[in-house]
Backbone bond lengths (Angstrom), bond angles and torsions (degrees), N, CA, C in turn:
res aa  C-N    CA-C-N  psi(-1)  N-CA   C-N-CA  omega(-1)  CA-C   N-CA-C  phi
1 X - - - 1.450 - - 1.524 109.53 -
2 X 1.312 116.43 143.60 1.468 118.33 176.48 1.525 110.34 -71.58
3 X 1.315 115.47 150.45 1.450 120.22 178.78 1.520 110.46 -73.20
4 X 1.333 115.32 145.56 1.456 120.63 174.07 1.519 108.75 -83.69
5 X 1.314 115.71 142.81 1.462 117.14 174.85 1.526 108.61 -79.37
6 X 1.301 115.86 167.47 1.470 122.10 -175.19 1.526 111.62 -57.75
7 X 1.314 117.12 -43.38 1.466 121.54 -177.77 1.528 110.81 -63.58
8 X 1.341 117.13 -46.14 1.462 120.84 179.71 1.523 111.37 -64.79
9 X 1.323 116.71 -40.03 1.460 120.52 179.96 1.525 110.40 -65.84
10 X 1.307 117.33 -42.52 1.464 121.20 178.48 1.521 110.89 -62.44
11 X 1.334 116.63 -42.36 1.461 120.56 178.92 1.521 110.34 -64.44
12 X 1.314 117.22 -43.12 1.463 121.48 178.82 1.523 110.98 -60.56
13 X 1.329 116.70 -48.23 1.463 120.70 -179.12 1.523 112.06 -64.36
14 X 1.318 117.00 -38.61 1.462 120.22 177.96 1.526 110.52 -64.11
15 X 1.329 116.82 -42.17 1.465 120.54 179.03 1.526 111.06 -65.08
16 X 1.329 117.02 -45.11 1.460 120.90 178.73 1.522 111.14 -63.11
17 X 1.301 116.91 -39.65 1.456 121.21 178.50 1.526 110.25 -62.20
18 X 1.320 116.85 -43.90 1.458 120.84 179.49 1.526 110.87 -64.51
19 X 1.334 116.70 -44.64 1.467 121.45 -178.64 1.527 111.10 -60.84
20 X 1.313 116.41 -38.84 1.464 120.91 -173.06 1.531 113.66 -107.95
21 X 1.319 116.98 21.34 1.469 120.37 -173.43 1.519 113.86 -60.62
22 X 1.310 118.78 -27.84 1.460 120.76 -179.24 1.519 112.86 -98.81
23 X 1.330 117.42 7.16 1.453 121.57 -176.19 1.528 113.35 -107.58
24 X 1.307 118.40 2.47 1.458 120.79 -173.10 1.524 111.08 -68.53
25 X 1.311 115.64 128.12 1.463 122.24 178.62 1.523 107.46 -113.46
26 X 1.317 116.20 102.65 1.460 121.88 -175.44 1.525 111.93 -58.20
27 X 1.304 117.16 -44.31 1.471 120.16 -178.59 1.519 111.36 -62.57
28 X 1.319 117.09 -43.87 1.461 120.50 179.23 1.522 110.76 -65.34
29 X 1.323 116.72 -40.02 1.463 120.42 179.51 1.528 111.06 -64.65
30 X 1.317 117.07 -43.28 1.461 120.51 179.17 1.524 111.66 -65.50
31 X 1.336 116.60 -38.54 1.461 120.64 178.11 1.522 110.44 -63.81
32 X 1.325 116.93 -45.03 1.460 120.59 179.41 1.526 110.47 -66.39
33 X 1.327 117.14 -43.43 1.456 121.21 178.07 1.526 110.72 -58.95
34 X 1.327 116.57 -44.80 1.459 119.51 -179.31 1.526 110.90 -64.60
35 X 1.325 117.69 -31.82 1.464 120.49 175.29 1.523 111.21 -59.48
36 X 1.325 116.70 -42.45 1.460 120.49 176.58 1.523 111.19 -66.85
37 X 1.318 116.32 -39.83 1.467 119.99 178.80 1.529 109.89 -61.08
38 X 1.333 116.45 -44.30 1.463 119.53 178.68 1.527 111.21 -63.48
39 X 1.323 116.59 -44.25 1.464 121.24 -177.42 1.524 111.81 -61.86
40 X 1.315 116.91 -39.84 1.462 121.60 -175.60 1.524 112.49 -111.69
41 X 1.326 117.56 25.37 1.463 120.23 -174.11 1.522 112.68 -60.56
42 X 1.310 118.02 -39.16 1.464 119.88 179.69 1.510 112.41 -59.21
43 X 1.329 115.95 -50.06 1.462 120.40 179.86 1.523 111.36 -65.76
44 X 1.336 116.85 -42.82 1.464 120.20 179.99 1.524 111.69 -62.13
45 X 1.319 115.93 -47.62 1.465 119.07 -178.51 1.521 111.07 -64.40
46 X 1.329 117.49 -37.76 1.466 119.83 177.88 1.527 110.60 -62.81
47 X 1.322 116.25 -49.34 1.464 120.12 -178.81 1.529 110.92 -61.19
48 X 1.335 116.03 -43.07 1.466 119.14 -179.75 1.522 112.28 -67.14
49 X 1.332 116.84 -26.13 1.462 119.19 -178.94 1.524 112.85 -80.72
50 X 1.332 117.91 -19.01 1.473 119.94 -177.60 1.526 113.40 -109.72
51 X 1.319 117.99 -16.72 1.462 120.97 -178.55 1.530 109.84 -78.06
52 X 1.344 117.02 125.69 1.474 119.77 -177.10 1.536 114.16 -59.08
53 X 1.310 118.05 -42.21 1.465 120.29 -179.73 1.529 110.60 -68.41
54 X 1.321 116.71 -39.69 1.471 120.64 177.21 1.526 109.98 -63.87
55 X 1.333 116.72 -38.02 1.467 120.46 177.42 1.520 110.33 -64.06
56 X 1.334 116.28 -43.08 1.460 120.86 -179.64 1.528 111.04 -60.69
57 X 1.336 115.97 -37.74 1.460 120.42 -178.66 1.533 113.23 -89.73
58 X 1.336 115.83 0.66 1.467 122.43 179.84 1.530 112.17 56.52
59 X 1.342 116.26 40.05 1.456 121.02 -176.75 1.523 112.32 -68.28
60 X 1.337 117.65 -32.91 1.464 121.20 177.66 1.527 109.58 -58.20
61 X 1.316 116.31 -50.77 1.460 121.11 -178.63 1.530 111.13 -64.72
62 X 1.316 116.13 -39.35 1.462 119.66 -179.90 1.530 111.38 -65.60
63 X 1.337 116.96 -40.91 1.462 119.87 178.23 1.514 110.42 -66.80
64 X 1.314 117.48 -39.04 1.474 119.91 176.12 1.530 110.70 -61.22
65 X 1.344 116.86 -43.46 1.467 120.75 179.23 1.535 111.61 -60.88
66 X 1.318 116.02 -44.03 1.465 120.80 179.04 1.526 109.93 -63.79
67 X 1.318 115.83 -43.02 1.461 120.64 -179.64 1.526 111.63 -61.05
68 X 1.327 116.74 -44.26 1.463 121.08 178.61 1.531 109.40 -63.50
69 X 1.314 117.57 -43.47 1.458 121.83 179.40 1.521 112.04 -62.02
70 X 1.322 116.36 -45.71 1.469 120.42 -178.36 1.526 111.04 -67.98
71 X 1.307 117.41 -40.48 1.472 119.62 179.33 1.521 111.11 -68.34
72 X 1.311 116.48 -33.17 1.464 120.12 178.61 1.514 112.46 -74.33
73 X 1.341 116.40 -27.09 1.466 120.53 -178.53 1.521 112.05 -78.31
74 X 1.354 117.35 -19.89 1.469 118.98 -175.65 1.460 109.12 -92.29
């Protein structure tokens, strides 16, 4: 498939967001998001540990805290 340009992708996402604005399930979204975090945790933690802005915001530690919380909740 050809790649979408930024403008087309933004328009598509805005339209989808409008269509589904009353259907958002926060719990399902967080569960799916955490699945991606678990799958790519090594790469994410590495990037967060070396990126200066991520270091300033302590994102590495925050992601570790969330990960521990989510794993403990399941």
